[in-house]
C-alpha positions in Angstrom: 22.4 4.9 19.6 19.3 4.1 17.6 16.7 1.9 19.2 15.3 -0.9 17.0 11.5 -0.8 16.7 10.4 -3.1 13.8 11.3 -5.0 10.6 9.0 -4.8 7.6 8.8 -8.1 5.9 11.3 -10.2 7.8 10.4 -13.4 5.9 13.6 -13.3 3.9 17.3 -12.6 4.5 17.5 -9.7 2.0 17.9 -6.8 4.4 14.3 -5.9 4.8 13.4 -2.3 5.8 13.8 -1.6 9.4 12.4 1.2 11.7 14.5 2.8 14.5 14.1 5.7 16.9 17.3 7.7 17.7 16.7 9.6 20.8 20.1 11.4 20.5 19.4 12.7 16.9 18.1 16.2 16.2 14.4 16.4 16.7 13.7 16.6 12.9 15.7 13.3 12.4 14.7 11.1 15.3 12.8 8.4 13.3 15.0 6.4 11.0 13.9 3.9 8.4 16.6 1.9 6.6 16.0 -0.1 3.3 17.6 -3.1 1.8 19.7 -0.9 -0.6 21.6 0.8 2.3 19.6 3.9 2.1 18.0 5.7 5.0 15.1 8.1 5.6 15.1 10.3 8.7 12.1 12.2 9.9 10.6 13.9 12.9 8.2 12.2 15.3 5.4 14.5 14.0 6.1 13.5 10.5 6.1 9.8 11.6 2.7 10.3 13.3 1.3 11.9 10.1 2.5 9.0 8.1 1.0 6.4 10.5 -2.3 8.4 10.6 -2.4 8.4 6.7 -1.8 4.7 6.7 -4.6 4.1 9.3 -7.1 6.3 7.3 -6.4 4.2 4.1 -4.7 7.1 2.2 -1.7 4.9 1.6 -3.5 1.8 0.5 -2.5 0.5 -2.9 -6.0 1.1 -4.2 -5.8 4.8 -3.2 -2.6 5.4 -5.0 -2.3 6.3 -8.8 -2.4 3.4 -11.2 1.3 4.0 -12.0 2.3 2.7 -8.6 0.4 -0.6 -8.7 
């Protein structure tokens, strides 16, 4: 059973992306992110920690991304 952690946005009722941790999943699929299109991303805790570290460092800020993304 996946444990709910957070909702990203949450200011609407459109099925905002949500973050879960599934302690029963294989180690490389423990972190689960769902989106409002019914898709899901699964990653390891190490990958999650790398993603969070990149966000904290500013690597994922919109200004750091190529112009095509903005």
